N, C-alpha and C positions, 0 to 999 in steps of 0.2 A: 503492501499499499504505497503511493507519494500523496505524501500531500505538498502544498508550495502555500501560501505564510501572506501575501503583498502588507506590508503598512507606511505610516505618513500619510496620506492622504487629506487632506481636512482644503477648510478657506480660506483664500487671502485676499491680499488685491491684489489686478493689473498690477503687471512690472514685475511680478514683488516675485517666491522663487521656492518649489518645496519641493523634497527629494523621494522618490519613493524607493523600498526597498522588496523583493520577492525574495525568500527562501526556504529552499525543500526541503523535505527530511524526508526520513522513511526508508523502503527499500529501491535505494538511488543504484546504479549501476555506472551509468556513464549519463552526464548530458548535452549534451551535441548543440542544436539555436535554442537562443533564448529569448524570445522578443514579450515588447510589451505591448493592446493593444487597447481599440476608447471604445467607448460609446459613449452617445451623448444619447438626452431622453427626442424617438419617434427616429431616429438613425441609424444605422448598420453598426455595429462593430469593424471594428476600423484599425487596420499596423499603421502601431505610433516606430516600433524601431525595432532592429532584429542586429545579436552579434551573434557570433558563428560560437567553437569554441576552440576555433584559433585565437578569435577576439576583432573579427571584423566586423566593422557594423556598418547598418542602414539606415535611415529616417525617409518616416516621409516630406511630403514636402512643404505641408503646413507648420513644422515641427524640426525641419532644417535650420542650425545656426542654434536655435535656443533649447533646444533637450541635447543629455551629450546616456547616451546605455554606459552601462558597465559590467564584468560580476569581477566576483569572486571564486574562481571554480573553489577553492579549497574550503570554501566556504558553502559552496550553492547558494552561490544568494547573488540575486543581477539586481543592479540602477540605474533608477533612475532621476539621473539629474536635472527638473525642469527653472527655466528658466521667461526673465520678461514671458512671465501668461498671460492669457491673455485671457476673456470672458467667453471666443472659442475655446477655451482649449475647458473647458467644465465636463464634462463626465465622468465617465464609472471608470477604472482603471485595470485591465486583470494585466497579470501577468501569462504568462505561455512556458510549456518547457518542453523540448522532446527529445525524447529519455530514450537510449537504450542500440543495438543491432535495430530494431523492431520499427524505432523510430516514433514512439507511439509517444503522442501529446497530453501532456496536462493543465488542469489552469488553473487560477486561483481563487478567489471568489470576490475578489471585483476588488477597490477602494473610490471612492467616493473623492474628486476633488473640484471644489468647483471658485472661482473667477473672478472677483467681482467689479463690476466697473466704477 
Protein backbone atom coordinates (compact mmCIF):
# COMPACT_ATOMS: atom_id res chain seq x y z
CA UNK A 1 0.00 0.00 0.00
CA UNK A 2 1.34 3.40 -1.02
CA UNK A 3 0.15 6.72 0.34
CA UNK A 4 0.90 10.23 -0.88
CA UNK A 5 0.29 13.06 1.54
CA UNK A 6 0.35 16.67 0.42
CA UNK A 7 0.85 19.67 2.64
CA UNK A 8 1.54 23.38 2.38
CA UNK A 9 -1.63 24.68 0.78
CA UNK A 10 -3.51 27.68 2.10
CA UNK A 11 -4.69 31.22 1.49
CA UNK A 12 -2.26 33.79 0.13
CA UNK A 13 -2.52 37.22 -1.45
CA UNK A 14 -1.70 37.77 -5.10
CA UNK A 15 2.02 38.11 -5.54
CA UNK A 16 2.76 35.88 -2.59
CA UNK A 17 4.44 32.49 -2.35
CA UNK A 18 3.62 29.01 -1.11
CA UNK A 19 5.56 25.76 -0.99
CA UNK A 20 3.73 22.49 -1.43
CA UNK A 21 5.15 19.16 -0.33
CA UNK A 22 4.16 15.62 -1.20
CA UNK A 23 5.56 12.71 0.77
CA UNK A 24 5.20 9.08 -0.25
CA UNK A 25 5.09 6.27 2.26
CA UNK A 26 4.39 2.55 2.31
CA UNK A 27 5.61 -0.17 -0.02
CA UNK A 28 7.73 1.96 -2.32
CA UNK A 29 9.97 0.17 -4.78
CA UNK A 30 11.06 2.97 -7.05
CA UNK A 31 9.62 6.31 -8.04
CA UNK A 32 9.86 7.34 -11.65
CA UNK A 33 8.24 10.59 -12.75
CA UNK A 34 6.65 12.84 -10.17
CA UNK A 35 4.18 15.56 -11.00
CA UNK A 36 1.85 18.22 -9.73
CA UNK A 37 -1.62 18.73 -11.17
CA UNK A 38 -4.36 21.16 -10.28
CA UNK A 39 -8.11 21.39 -10.65
CA UNK A 40 -10.03 24.62 -10.39
CA UNK A 41 -13.81 24.65 -9.76
CA UNK A 42 -15.71 23.69 -12.88
CA UNK A 43 -12.55 22.84 -14.79
CA UNK A 44 -10.69 19.69 -15.69
CA UNK A 45 -7.57 18.61 -13.86
CA UNK A 46 -4.50 20.00 -15.59
CA UNK A 47 -0.80 19.33 -15.47
CA UNK A 48 1.30 21.91 -13.64
CA UNK A 49 4.79 20.44 -13.63
CA UNK A 50 6.69 17.17 -13.78
CA UNK A 51 10.13 15.98 -12.76
CA UNK A 52 11.76 12.74 -13.88
CA UNK A 53 13.92 10.45 -11.79
CA UNK A 54 16.90 12.08 -13.45
CA UNK A 55 15.78 15.56 -12.50
CA UNK A 56 14.47 16.80 -15.85
CA UNK A 57 11.57 19.19 -15.42
CA UNK A 58 8.65 20.39 -17.51
CA UNK A 59 6.16 23.14 -16.77
CA UNK A 60 2.79 24.19 -18.08
CA UNK A 61 3.00 27.54 -19.85
CA UNK A 62 0.89 29.45 -17.27
CA UNK A 63 3.37 28.67 -14.48
CA UNK A 64 6.70 28.88 -16.29
CA UNK A 65 9.08 31.22 -14.53
CA UNK A 66 6.94 31.32 -11.39
CA UNK A 67 6.82 27.72 -10.13
CA UNK A 68 9.68 25.33 -9.43
CA UNK A 69 9.35 21.60 -8.95
CA UNK A 70 11.97 19.58 -7.09
CA UNK A 71 12.38 16.20 -5.44
CA UNK A 72 14.30 14.58 -2.63
CA UNK A 73 14.70 10.94 -3.57
CA UNK A 74 16.11 9.98 -0.18
CA UNK A 75 12.91 11.21 1.45
CA UNK A 76 10.51 10.09 -1.32
CA UNK A 77 9.27 13.66 -1.31
CA UNK A 78 8.43 16.20 -3.98
CA UNK A 79 8.03 19.95 -3.68
CA UNK A 80 6.41 22.76 -5.62
CA UNK A 81 7.68 26.25 -4.89
CA UNK A 82 5.08 28.70 -6.12
CA UNK A 83 5.94 32.38 -6.43
CA UNK A 84 4.22 35.46 -7.86
CA UNK A 85 0.92 33.72 -7.32
CA UNK A 86 -2.13 34.92 -9.21
CA UNK A 87 -5.84 34.50 -8.48
CA UNK A 88 -6.05 32.15 -11.47
CA UNK A 89 -3.68 29.78 -9.66
CA UNK A 90 -6.49 29.06 -7.21
CA UNK A 91 -7.23 25.32 -7.33
CA UNK A 92 -6.88 22.04 -5.54
CA UNK A 93 -3.35 20.81 -6.17
CA UNK A 94 -2.71 17.07 -6.46
CA UNK A 95 0.57 15.23 -6.46
CA UNK A 96 1.16 12.22 -8.64
CA UNK A 97 3.96 9.66 -8.59
CA UNK A 98 4.63 6.93 -11.12
CA UNK A 99 6.18 3.92 -9.43
CA UNK A 100 7.85 0.65 -10.23
CA UNK A 101 8.47 -1.33 -13.38
CA UNK A 102 4.74 -1.34 -14.11
CA UNK A 103 4.64 2.47 -13.95
CA UNK A 104 1.67 2.50 -11.62
CA UNK A 105 0.23 5.96 -10.87
CA UNK A 106 -0.51 7.09 -7.34
CA UNK A 107 -2.32 10.25 -6.30
CA UNK A 108 -2.45 12.38 -3.22
CA UNK A 109 -5.70 13.60 -1.71
CA UNK A 110 -5.19 17.19 -2.84
CA UNK A 111 -4.44 20.43 -1.04
CA UNK A 112 -6.34 23.69 -1.55
CA UNK A 113 -4.47 26.76 -2.75
CA UNK A 114 -6.45 30.00 -2.74
CA UNK A 115 -4.97 33.24 -4.07
CA UNK A 116 -6.87 36.40 -3.23
CA UNK A 117 -6.71 39.53 -5.36
